[in-house]
N, C-alpha and C positions, 0 to 999 in steps of 0.2 A: 363289593355287592352293597354291603353293610351303611357305606356312606353315604348311599340312594336316601337313604331310609333317616330324616335330619328327628334332630332330637325335637322338634315342636311334636313330633308325631305321638310321641310318648304320652302327650297327657288326657286326661281321663276326655270322657265322651260329653258333648254336648249337645243342649235341648233339653228334651222332655226324657228322661229317665225313671225308671227300669222303665223302655218300650212295652210297646201291648203284650206281646210275647215273652215276656223277661223272665226268669227266673223264679222261683216263689221267696226268698230271701228277700228279707223287709225292703222297704225303697225307703232311700233315707234320699238327704237333699243331693242332686249332683256338683260337683265341684266346680267351681271355675279350672280353668285352663293355669292359672298363673297366682291359685292359691295359695296362701302357707298351707294351710291344710292337707290339699294336692301333693304339696311337694314332702310335708312330714310323710304324709303317706306310704309316697312311695318310696322315700329314704327306707322307711322300716321294713316296709315289702323285700327291699335291695337287699338288705343286712340279714333277713331271715332266708330269701335264697341261697345268700355266700354260705350260709351253715349247712345248706342240702336242705330245708324243709319246705319242699315246695307245698306242700297242703297247706301251711299253716298261711305261707304267703298268698297263697292262691284262693285262702278263708277270708283274709285280712284287707284281702283287693275287692273282694266280694261284698262285705261287708262296710268297708268305707266306700267305696264308689259303687255301689249297686250294681255291679254285673252279675253276672249268668256263668257257670262251670266255664264254658267255651272262652267266652268274654275276656273271663280274670287270666285262663289260661294264655289268650294270643296276645296278653299283654304283658305276662312273664315271662314267654318263650320269646319275643322280640325285645326284650330288657335284657336277656341271657345274648340273642344272637347282636344286640350293637353293641357289645362289649366282647365280642370276641371269643364267647364259650360255644363254640356250634354244637359240641356232645349235648351241653347241658341243656342249651336250648332245643335238642330236638326231643329229648328224655321229656320235657314240657309240653311240645306238639304234639306228641304222640298220645295225651292225652282227650285232645281233642274228636268230638265225632262231629263230623263234616255235616254226614247227612241228616244229623238230629238238628244239627242249627239251620240247616238249608227248609227243614219243615215247617221251623219256626218264622224265618224271615219271610219265606215265598210267598204267603198271603196278605202282607203288609204291602210287599214290594212290588207285587203283580194285580190290588185291586184297583178297581175307577175311584177318583176321588168322588165325592156325591156332589151333587149341586147346588144345597144350599151351602150361603156361606159360611157358615160358626159349625159346619159339619167339615166344610173343605176345611176350613183351616186346623178341624181339628185331624182330621184323615194326612195333613199335610206333613203336620207336627210327627204324628205319629210313622208317616212315612221315611219323614227325616232320621229318627231315631232308629231304624230300622235297617237303612242304609247305615248308618255308622257301624251298628253292630254287626252288617256286615259285611264291610272293610274291613274292622277287627277279625274275624273270622276267615275268610279269604287269605288276607294279608298274612296271618299266622299258616296257611295251609301253603303257601307263596314261599314264605322263610325257611320253611320244613323243607321244601324243593330245593331251595339255595343250600342249605345244611345239608341237606345228602349227597349234593353234586361236591360241595369242598370236601368230604371223605371220601369222594371218589365213586359213590355209588350213583352212577347216572341212570341207569333202568328204573331205579327205584323214585331218585327223582323227577322223572316224564314222567312217572305214573302219578305221582301228588300234582304236578303241576295240570297235567292233564284233566285233575278231579277239580282242580279251581276252574277251569273254561266249563268242563262239565254243568259245575253248581251253577255256574252265573250264567249258564243257559237254561238250567233248569227255575232258575230265580227271571231273568225277563225272558217270557219264552217267544215274544216275538223285536229280540236282540236290544242292546241297550242303547235308550231315549238318547239324543243330544242333547237335555237340557234335563234338570233336576235330578242329576246325578252327581252323589258326590265326590268332589275332587279326588279324595283319596282312594275310593271303589275304584275309580276308573285309572287309575296310576296302575292300581294293582294287576286290571285286568289289561292294560296296554303291557306289562312287562312282561304277564303270565302268558299272554299272546306272542310276544317277543320273543322268550326263553323256551319255549318248548321244541320249537324244531331243532335249535343249537344241541339240547337236553338227549334228543332222540338219535341224533348224529353224535355226538360222544358218546352214546350206547351200542352204536351199530344197527340200529333198526332204522334202516335207511328209506325204505317203504312209509314208516310210520312219519320218517319228519314230514317227504314228499308228503303226505297225507296233510301233515299239520301246516306246512306251508301255505297250502290252499284251504285250508279250514279257515287259516287267520286272513286270508286275503277278500273269501269268501262272504263270511259271517258280517253279523253285522256286532261289529267290537267299536262303535264308534272312537275309533283311534286319530291319532291326530296326523298330519300329513308327512312329519319327519317319520315316527314309527310308522308307519306304510310302506315309508320310503325305506328307510331301513331294511325289513322285512321281504319287500321287492326284491331289492339290491343282491341280498346274501340268497334270495330263492332262484334267481337268476345265476351267480357263483354256482351254488351247488350244482342247476342244470349243466351248466357247462361244464363242470370238473370233476363234478364226485363222481361219475365212472359207474353211472346208476342210471337204466332206463326206465324213463319214468313213462306210464301210461297214462293215455289220453282223460283229459277230467273227466269227471261222470255224469252220465247225460241230466243227472239234475240241475247242476252246477250253468249247464250250455241254454243259453237264448236263442233259440230261433231264427236262423239267419246270423247270426253273429261266426265269427271267425272262430275254429279250435284247430288248436294246435296239436301237429299229428307226433310230436315227435321232440325230446327235449330239448332239442336248437328252437324249432318253432318257438316252445314257447320261453323260451331264455330272449331270444331275439324282440318280442314281444313285448318280455316286463322290459327289458333294457328300454326299447322306445316310449313305454309309457314313464319311466323316468325323464327320458331325455324329456318330453311333453311337459312334466310337472314344471322342470326348470324352464323351459321357454313359457310359460304360467305363470312362473312367479311364487309357485307353493314349496318350492324346496331348494336346496342351495346345489351353487355348480359341484358337480364332483367327477373329476376328467378321470377315476375308474370307470366310471362307465362309457363313457368314447371306449376305452380302451378294449373293457371287455366285448362291447359291440363290432367295435373291430374286428376282434379275434372270430367272432360267431357271425360276421358277415361274410369275411374272409374263405371261413371251412366253408359256405354253402353256395361262393362263387359272386358272393352279389356284389362284390366291390362298388357297383354304379349305387347301388342304395346308401351305401358308405360313403360314396362321395357327398351324396345331397344331403344326407343330414349333417357332414363335415362342412357343408357350405352355408348350411342353418345356425351355427352356434354363430354367434353374436360377435364383433371385434374386440379383441382384446384377449382375449380367454385364450388362443393362443398367439405366438408372434405370425406375423403373414407368411415369410420366408416357410416357417415350419407349417402352416395351412397350407402353402403350395407345394411343399414334398411331398405332401400326405395326400395330397389330391393327387398328385402325378402318379404318387404310387396307386392312387386307388384306380385309376383311369388308364393307364398302365398294366392290370390284373386284369380290367374291360377290354382290353387289347384294342384301346381310344389312343393310340400312339399319339397321333398329333394334337391333341390335348393334353396329355402328359407335359409331350415334348415343347410344347409353349408358354406352359407353367411354369416348367424347370428354365425357359429361358429369363422369364422374367423375376428366379428367384437367381440365377446366377449371374445377371445384373451390376456391374460394377459398381452400381448405387447401393445394392442389396448386401447379397451375400458370394461373393464370386468364384472361392476359395471353399465353397463347401463339398465336401469331396464326397459322399453320399450322391448329392444335388448329379456330380460332375461323371459319377460314375453309371448312376442309373439315367443321363442321356446318351452316355456311351453306349449304354445297354443298349436302348432305344433305336439309336442310330444305325449299329450294329444289323439288326436286321433288316435293312433297305438298303438299296442300290445306289439310293438318291440323295441319301444322307450318309452315307459314309466317309465320303469327305468331310463332315459336320463334326464327326462322332472320331473320328482322330483326331482332332483339337481336344475335344472334352477328354479324352482318355490322356495326352500328355498332359494334363493340366494338373489332370488326378494324380496323376507319374509324380510330377513334381512336387504337388503337395503330400503325398504320402511318402515319400524318399525316406527321410529321415525319421517316419511318426511307427509307422506300420506295415512290415513285410504282407502280411495279408494281402491290405488292403492294394499294395502295390502291385501284387499275384494279380488281382481281381482286374488291376485299371491295363497292364501288360497284355492282359487276356482278351478285354473288348479291345486294346487298340490292334492286336493281331488278326479280331475278327473284323474288323472296321478296313483294316489294310486289303485282308483278304475280297470282302465285298469291293471295295475300291476296284482291286486289282480284275475285277472283272468288266468292268464298262472304262476304263485304259483305253487311250484312243491311239495307241502304238504296243506293239510286240515288246519294245526294249523298257517301255514304260508301265506295262503289267508283268515283265520279269524282275525287277525291282522292287516294284510292289508285294509282289509275292516272298520274295526275299525275303521283307523288312517283317511280312507276315510271320512266318516261320521263324525266323530270328525273337519276334517278341513271344511269340507262343512257347517258344522255349526258354528265352528267360523266364516264362511266367509260372513254367514247370517245374523248374531249379527253386522255387520262392514255396511251392505248394505242389509235392510230389504226387498228394493222395488226395487230388481233388479231380473224380472222374470224367464232369461234365467239360474240364480243359483237356483233358485225355482225348475226351472224343472228340470235338472242336479240331486239335492236331489231327486227328484222324484223318476226319472229313476233308483237311486241307491238303493234306496228303495225297491223298486217295485224288482230288481234283487237280493235283501238278501230276497223279500218274506215278508216283510212288508207293507202288503199291506194295513193295515188303515193308515200310515204314506204316505205310497204312494199317497192313495185315496187322502188325504185332499193335500197333496203340486201339486196333478193336479190340484185340484177344485180352489186354492190360483193361480195358475198358468193363468188360464181362468178370473177367475175374474182381476186381474194384464194386459191381455191382452185384456180384454174386447172382450171374445173367437175370434181373427180376426184371429191367428197364429192355424193350424188347428194341429197342433203335439201336443199343451196340450190335445186339445177334442181324439185322440188318443188315447194318453196316460191313460186319464180318462177309455175309449172304452174298451183298453185293461184290466186294474185293476179290474175293473166292471167282464168282463170277467174271469177271474184269479181266482174270488169271487163265480164262477160261477150265477151270476148276467146277463144270456146272453138279456135277455128282455130288462133291463134296458141298457146293452152296448149295444144293437141295438136301442135305442130310444136315445141314446148321439149320437150316429153316424149318424143317421138321421137328427138330428136336429143341427149339425156340415156340413150335408151336403148342407142344406138351407143356412147357415152361410158361403160357401166356393163358392171362384169363380170356374166356371167350370174348366178350366185346372188343379187347383191343388187336385180336387178330387179323386185322384187314390190312393192313399193309404187309405184315409175312402173307396172309394165302397170294395176294395182287404178283408178290415176287415170285411166288412157289411156278404160280401160271407163265409168268413171261420166261422162268425159267424150263417149264416145259416146251415152249414156243421156242426157244432158244435150243434145246435136245431135239429140233424137228417130230414133237410131239403134240401133233395140234388135238385131238380126239381128248388126251388128259389136260392141257390147256384149257379146253373149252367146260371139261368135269370140275379144273378148278375156279375158274371162273363163276360156275352157277353154285360152288360153295359159296364163296367170296359176295355172290349176290342175296344167295339167301341169310347170310350173317348180316348186310347192308340192309336190307328192309326190316329184317327183325328189329335189328337197333330203330331203324325208324320210327317202328311200331312201337316200342316201347318208351323211347324219348319224345315222339309224338315231333312232328314236320318243323317243330320252331324251336330251334339248338341256339344258347348262346354263341357269340364269337370264341369264348375260351374252349368251347369242346371242339368247334373247330379246326382249331390250331393244332390238336391235341393228334395228329397223324393218323385222323380219320381218313377213310375210303366211302367217299358219297357214288350212290347209286349211279349219278351220271357218267364217272369216272369207268366202272364197270361195265357201262353200257356201250362208252365210246373203245376200251376195251377191246369187249367182244366183235365189234361191229370192225373195229379194223385188223385182229386176226379171222373174221370170216374172208373180210376184202383179199385176205393172202390169199385162202383157199379157194378163192374166185368163187364163193359163195355168195352171189351178189343178191340174193333177196333175202338172206339171213344177216347179208350185214346192213339191208338199207331200214329193214325191222329194228334193227339194234340203234343206229340212227334216230329212225324215229325217237324212239324213245329217250337219249341224250338228250333230242332237240324240247321232246316234253318237258324236259326238267327246267331244263337251262337253254333259251331261244335262239340267244346271241352268243356261241362260244367259239374263238377260233379254230379249237380244236376238233370241235365238230364239222364246222366248213372247211376244213382243211381235210379229215377222211372222207366227206363228201368230195373234195378234188380231188383226193388218189381214187376213188371209185371211177372218176370217170375218166383220170387218164389211163387206169388199168384196162379202160374198156374202147380205149384210145378215142375219145371226146375232151379232145386237146382242149379247144375254145372252152366247153364247159367246167374245165378243171383250173386254166387259168383263174377265167370268174371266179369259181368257187374259190382260190389262191388268196385273188386281191381283196376276197370280200371278208378272209379272215384276218389280212392283215389291216382291213378300216376296222371292225372289233379290235383286235390287239395289235398295235405298231407296230411291237417287237418279237411278232411271233416269230420264234427262227426255222422251226420249220417249213411254213408256210414262203419265206426269205428263200430257203433252197430249195423247195421245188417250184419256184416259180423262174431262177436260177437255173437248172436243171432243164427246166421247157425252154426257156428263150435261147439256150445252148445251143437244143437242134432245130431252131427256126431258122439259124441262118448264122455267117456271116455278121451280115450289119445288127444282131444284136445280140450280138458276144460282151461289147461294151457293160450295155445293161444287166445283163445276166452277171459277167464280174463285180457289178459293183452293187446288186443283190451278196450274189455269194460272200463278197466282202463284207458285206455289213455283217450279215450273221455270225460270220467268223469272230468279228469283234464284240457279239455280243453274246457267241460261244465257241471258243478258241479248239475246245475238245471235239467238237460236231467233225465225225468222220466223214460224210455225207458231204458236207462244205465242201471239205479238204481233195474230195474225190472228182468232186462236178467243177473244184477250180484248179484242177489241174487238167480238165477234158479242154475247159477253155482256154485255159494256156497254151493249150497243145495243138488247138484249132488256130488258133491266133501266131502260132508260129513260135513262141514262145518255150521252148525244147527244157529249157535248166529250172524254168520256173516250174513247168509240168510237171519234173520229176521229182523237185523237193516235194509239189503237191500231193502226189502218186505218193511220196517213201510218209509223207507226214499221215496220210489215210490209213497207209497199211501199219504205221508203228499204234494208230491208237483202233485199230479191229481189233488189234491183238490186246488191246487193254479198256476193250470196249466194254463196262458192264447191262444185263441186262433192262437197269432202267438208272436214269440218272444219279451220281450223288448228291445231286442238289435237291434232288426229292427227300432226303434225309429230315 
């Protein structure tokens, strides 16, 4: 830091000396900065300081340069500091009375210039001299603070640095004016403002550091853009990573109608956005770390779509375009805008751009693994990633194999034939097992394997995976408990599944209990305990409504994907339960509640058709089922219900019924009711062998049917 104070700053004061408030030492003509006399006096004082005679050196400076006590000590101390004699400099600085100096400088620096020209010139000359004297003393206290910091006395250093700023505020009560301020004085103020928060942090006084940052940014210090930018960035970093919760800014610093940050994260984001705006306006240089900190902050609060907007605003040439596309794709993927993310990745993976970018390939495969329609495309991305990671990174190869298995599993569910489906399922499990062999401690990989085993009704293997996932996560992730409960229910072990669900509820935060409460209600239904099921649904409804009131009716898409139970689902479940009990009035009320939340829903229309069917209104039931299909073309329960009703209408409807049931099984091969009604169709059509196979499949699936589809996980 000593290097920042150049040798030119050691020269004697310029202008009229002594100032109006100078020491009573006899006035002598001020020496020019470059004069021989100035050099000789300085040289003699250096020799005396080397001998340790501070008083004699001070006296020499005062007589030679017409300085008062504080100014002479300031010059001597600065000389010692520049020579690296920190302890000697500190002894010199200790003799300066800052308060006495402030009282002398304040009238000269704060008085208004007179109207007459000669008085104005005299006032300006006096003001310039006072500023120079103030600059010497304030610089000395700043260097004293720096000396204490170098000696490891951060708390004392912070107090001395704070005294500099307090003195400046006392002298310039309306803030430092933008003009007619000596450059050296402004430099001292700017460096003190920038240093003080860092000293408080070194001393462990974090609340004082926060207050100093805000004081630096809210007070009138006449800081230049670069200095202000450095302070804003350090403040934002401290808010993000300091581990200290800051209280909101004081009411005195708040402007009516302005945005007031409520916590550290909001305040840091505000500061970082201000820094970006400065760069856009050309007031500061580009700093890539600002965007990195903003990325972290916006990711923490789930506002990745806002981050994408800022990335798009960065001028071309700052980031390579493939890097920008990948970053934007990550933002859109996190905001559940998968289509936009995949389109950006396709541009990046073009043969003329970066076709072998393994991270982009993995992200594209991950996006495709969540959709049946994109599964085939995802398989290609995953295989390209496996090829690129073959010899470079075992972990990345494991990730690629994981996504390949997930994409193959999704693809198998829309396969056109049983043979193709079987081949794809086998290949999916092979990829997942190979991924596990490369990364045995990946909980998500174990979980996805458990889901695939459960879908293929290998319940023993699925149970093992569920237990391994719970052990690996310490039971802190509710979806592991849900998988275990559903697997146990598929094994007809309802009481054990209920024990698991209750244990999971004890281990799960209140807002995350919705899916577990839904499973508990369905377990009660499976055990023929309808009243207890109704009570479970009521508990679930209370939770969902409390969540809606807490978070508002508008939720972002990321929240909806976190296995949250909607109020619509609860009313729908209650309607189905009351229908099974023939409580028609209650069922209709629940359906109306569900329709009010979602006017056009295949599940609601199917439930309405089910009520009509149970009340033997066949035509109304068929109309409701067809309306459900017009709302959702691939709604499997509606296809099964239509097939079952048409099978009862006579031989001429059997081909149409068989078509609907076969299509339902293509979409959901484990639907036992579809197999059962297809068996009845074959039986009525005289194909006894086919009917027997269908009934056998339905019987096997009934013995392994969970209370809730594994696809709900």
